[in-house]
N, CA, C and O of each residue as an XYZ file, in Angstrom:
308
protein
N       0.840     -1.180      0.000
C       0.000      0.000      0.000
C       0.889      1.250      0.000
O       1.870      1.324      0.741
N       0.542      2.206     -0.821
C       1.291      3.456     -0.913
C       1.257      4.191      0.428
O       0.284      4.120      1.179
N       2.339      4.886      0.695
C       2.474      5.605      1.956
C       2.472      7.112      1.714
O       3.276      7.636      0.943
N       1.561      7.788      2.384
C       1.474      9.236      2.250
C       2.787      9.908      2.663
O       3.170     10.926      2.087
N       3.469      9.347      3.647
C       4.729      9.940      4.095
C       5.837      9.788      3.045
O       6.845     10.491      3.107
N       5.656      8.877      2.083
C       6.622      8.675      1.004
C       6.139      9.264     -0.324
O       6.699      8.972     -1.381
N       5.106     10.089     -0.260
C       4.550     10.725     -1.459
C       5.636     11.502     -2.191
O       6.382     12.265     -1.576
N       5.725     11.308     -3.506
C       6.714     12.024     -4.306
C       6.319     13.491     -4.461
O       5.138     13.798     -4.626
N       7.284     14.391     -4.410
C       6.974     15.816     -4.525
C       6.493     16.225     -5.918
O       5.920     17.304     -6.073
N       6.711     15.399     -6.917
C       6.297     15.716     -8.285
C       4.777     15.653     -8.462
O       4.241     16.250     -9.395
N       4.083     14.939     -7.580
C       2.629     14.798     -7.689
C       1.921     16.143     -7.572
O       2.323     17.007     -6.793
N       0.868     16.303     -8.356
C       0.019     17.477     -8.219
C      -0.759     17.364     -6.907
O      -1.100     16.256     -6.495
N      -1.044     18.473     -6.253
C      -1.825     18.420     -5.014
C      -3.178     17.742     -5.253
O      -3.808     17.922     -6.295
N      -3.596     16.972     -4.276
C      -4.875     16.269     -4.360
C      -4.783     14.919     -3.676
O      -3.755     14.577     -3.092
N      -5.847     14.163     -3.749
C      -5.920     12.903     -2.999
C      -5.107     11.770     -3.621
O      -4.676     10.872     -2.897
N      -4.884     11.779     -4.922
C      -4.133     10.696     -5.570
C      -2.667     11.064     -5.689
O      -2.319     12.220     -5.931
N      -1.810     10.065     -5.516
C      -0.368     10.299     -5.569
C       0.373      9.000     -5.862
O      -0.188      7.910     -5.751
N       1.624      9.133     -6.232
C       2.554      8.013     -6.362
C       3.608      8.211     -5.292
O       4.050      9.333     -5.045
N       4.017      7.102     -4.645
C       5.044      7.234     -3.617
C       6.395      6.722     -4.115
O       6.522      6.300     -5.265
N       7.390      6.762     -3.252
C       8.771      6.458     -3.638
C       9.039      4.990     -3.944
O      10.156      4.646     -4.329
N       8.057      4.121     -3.785
C       8.251      2.710     -4.115
C       8.043      2.435     -5.602
O       8.186      1.293     -6.040
N       7.711      3.452     -6.379
C       7.504      3.307     -7.825
C       8.774      2.770     -8.480
O       9.872      3.244     -8.192
N       8.622      1.769     -9.370
C       9.765      1.188    -10.081
C       9.770      1.598    -11.557
O      10.520      1.032    -12.352
N       8.947      2.569    -11.923
C       8.927      3.101    -13.286
C       8.604      2.028    -14.325
O       9.248      1.949    -15.371
N       7.604      1.207    -14.025
C       7.249      0.108    -14.929
C       6.412      0.562    -16.120
O       6.273     -0.187    -17.087
N       5.855      1.762    -16.075
C       5.083      2.356    -17.162
C       3.612      1.935    -17.195
O       2.852      2.444    -18.019
N       3.201      1.032    -16.331
C       1.829      0.526    -16.350
C       0.796      1.642    -16.169
O      -0.179      1.703    -16.918
N       0.993      2.508    -15.203
C       0.009      3.565    -14.948
C      -0.039      4.563    -16.100
O      -1.113      5.044    -16.462
N       1.114      4.873    -16.674
C       1.165      5.839    -17.779
C       0.506      5.296    -19.029
O      -0.082      6.057    -19.797
N       0.592      4.005    -19.244
C      -0.074      3.383    -20.392
C      -1.583      3.359    -20.167
O      -2.359      3.632    -21.082
N      -1.988      3.034    -18.952
C      -3.422      2.911    -18.635
C      -4.133      4.247    -18.497
O      -5.318      4.350    -18.814
N      -3.436      5.261    -18.035
C      -4.057      6.574    -17.810
C      -3.051      7.682    -18.149
O      -2.586      8.390    -17.255
N      -2.717      7.834    -19.433
C      -1.682      8.804    -19.825
C      -2.043     10.262    -19.566
O      -1.153     11.111    -19.506
N      -3.307     10.564    -19.415
C      -3.708     11.941    -19.118
C      -3.537     12.275    -17.633
O      -3.521     13.445    -17.249
N      -3.410     11.249    -16.818
C      -3.304     11.429    -15.370
C      -1.858     11.294    -14.887
O      -1.404     12.057    -14.034
N      -1.144     10.318    -15.440
C       0.213     10.023    -14.979
C       1.260     10.483    -15.981
O       1.023     10.484    -17.189
N       2.419     10.874    -15.467
C       3.559     11.270    -16.302
C       4.816     10.661    -15.698
O       4.791     10.096    -14.604
N       5.911     10.788    -16.432
C       7.193     10.246    -15.975
C       8.165     11.377    -15.687
O       8.305     12.307    -16.480
N       8.834     11.288    -14.544
C       9.928     12.191    -14.229
C      11.188     11.518    -14.773
O      11.676     10.544    -14.201
N      11.700     12.037    -15.863
C      12.860     11.448    -16.533
C      14.084     11.401    -15.621
O      14.820     10.414    -15.631
N      14.308     12.432    -14.850
C      15.493     12.503    -13.989
C      15.428     11.506    -12.831
O      16.422     10.857    -12.507
N      14.262     11.392    -12.217
C      14.115     10.511    -11.057
C      13.766      9.081    -11.446
O      13.957      8.162    -10.649
N      13.257      8.879    -12.662
C      12.868      7.540    -13.096
C      11.669      6.996    -12.352
O      11.653      5.835    -11.945
N      10.658      7.844    -12.176
C       9.425      7.449    -11.491
C       8.229      8.072    -12.205
O       8.360      9.042    -12.951
N       7.075      7.492    -11.955
C       5.829      8.079    -12.423
C       5.270      8.966    -11.324
O       5.623      8.826    -10.154
N       4.390      9.882    -11.719
C       3.736     10.744    -10.737
C       2.385     11.180    -11.299
O       2.142     11.055    -12.499
N       1.520     11.684    -10.447
C       0.212     12.184    -10.861
C       0.416     13.609    -11.380
O       0.685     14.536    -10.616
N       0.279     13.754    -12.703
C       0.474     15.075    -13.308
C      -0.791     15.921    -13.260
O      -0.738     17.146    -13.367
N      -1.935     15.245    -13.097
C      -3.219     15.943    -13.040
C      -4.185     15.078    -12.245
O      -4.329     13.886    -12.515
N      -4.838     15.678    -11.276
C      -5.829     14.944    -10.488
C      -7.076     14.691    -11.338
O      -7.453     15.536    -12.150
N      -7.719     13.530    -11.156
C      -8.938     13.254    -11.912
C     -10.061     14.185    -11.481
O     -10.143     14.583    -10.319
N     -10.931     14.531    -12.439
C     -12.038     15.431    -12.112
C     -13.404     14.814    -12.386
O     -14.369     15.114    -11.683
N     -13.494     13.975    -13.377
C     -14.789     13.376    -13.713
C     -14.927     12.003    -13.058
O     -13.943     11.401    -12.629
N     -16.148     11.531    -12.993
C     -16.409     10.195    -12.448
C     -15.675      9.135    -13.264
O     -15.183      8.153    -12.708
N     -15.600      9.328    -14.564
C     -14.896      8.383    -15.438
C     -13.397      8.357    -15.126
O     -12.791      7.287    -15.069
N     -12.803      9.532    -14.927
C     -11.379      9.595    -14.596
C     -11.095      8.997    -13.220
O     -10.076      8.334    -13.025
N     -11.984      9.228    -12.279
C     -11.813      8.659    -10.940
C     -11.887      7.139    -11.013
O     -11.084      6.450    -10.384
N     -12.834      6.614    -11.766
C     -12.931      5.161    -11.941
C     -11.672      4.621    -12.606
O     -11.179      3.555    -12.235
N     -11.155      5.346    -13.578
C      -9.948      4.933    -14.286
C      -8.748      4.885    -13.337
O      -8.009      3.901    -13.328
N      -8.551      5.924    -12.551
C      -7.398      5.947    -11.649
C      -7.546      4.916    -10.534
O      -6.547      4.358    -10.081
N      -8.752      4.659    -10.090
C      -8.970      3.628     -9.074
C      -8.612      2.240     -9.629
O      -8.064      1.403     -8.911
N      -8.923      2.007    -10.893
C      -8.562      0.745    -11.536
C      -7.042      0.613    -11.643
O      -6.483     -0.446    -11.357
N      -6.383      1.686    -12.053
C      -4.924      1.686    -12.142
C      -4.318      1.464    -10.759
O      -3.366      0.696    -10.618
N      -4.853      2.120     -9.753
C      -4.390      1.964     -8.380
C      -4.468      0.497     -7.954
O      -3.523     -0.031     -7.368
N      -5.580     -0.156     -8.245
C      -5.776     -1.556     -7.860
C      -4.834     -2.498     -8.597
O      -4.483     -3.556     -8.076
N      -4.423     -2.123     -9.804
C      -3.573     -2.988    -10.614
C      -2.081     -2.704    -10.452
O      -1.266     -3.447    -10.999
N      -1.702     -1.679     -9.736
C      -0.290     -1.320     -9.580
C       0.479     -2.472     -8.927
O       0.160     -2.894     -7.815
N       1.492     -2.969     -9.631
C       2.254     -4.136     -9.178
C       2.996     -3.902     -7.866
O       3.228     -4.842     -7.105
N       3.365     -2.663     -7.602
C       4.120     -2.358     -6.387
C       3.299     -1.594     -5.345
O       3.831     -1.168     -4.321
N       2.019     -1.424     -5.607
C       1.138     -0.672     -4.685
C       1.689      0.709     -4.393
O       1.642      1.183     -3.258
N       2.213      1.349     -5.429
C       2.852      2.662     -5.269
C       1.900      3.837     -5.460
O       2.295      4.986     -5.264
N       0.662      3.570     -5.838
C      -0.322      4.636     -6.068
C      -1.260      4.681     -4.872
O      -1.808      3.662     -4.452
N      -1.433      5.880     -4.335
C      -2.280      6.023     -3.151
C      -3.445      6.962     -3.367
O      -3.465      7.771     -4.294
N      -4.413      6.828     -2.479
C      -5.595      7.683     -2.450
C      -5.729      8.169     -1.021
O      -6.174      7.424     -0.148
N      -5.350      9.406     -0.778
C      -5.392      9.985      0.558
C      -6.800     10.293      1.014
O      -7.018     10.601      2.186
N      -7.769     10.214      0.101
C      -9.141     10.534      0.436
C      -9.916      9.356      1.013
O     -11.088      9.496      1.363
N      -9.275      8.207      1.115
C      -9.964      7.000      1.612
C      -9.785      6.870      3.091
O     -10.289      5.921      3.692
């Protein structure tokens, strides 16, 4: 499970985030490219934009559930 205390600073403010356990596997960026981006220097993914619609929230929740390293968190839960 992602840890809020390990939240990456690259994440946009909001309830969804990626933490430092990210291994840069690209899964989240492929599944939700409008939400996730890659920090080339750090070699990690991060939330570049918080979801706003019900469809985007459902999409990010699905990505969160499928994350192999449990590096995506939802602080609103």
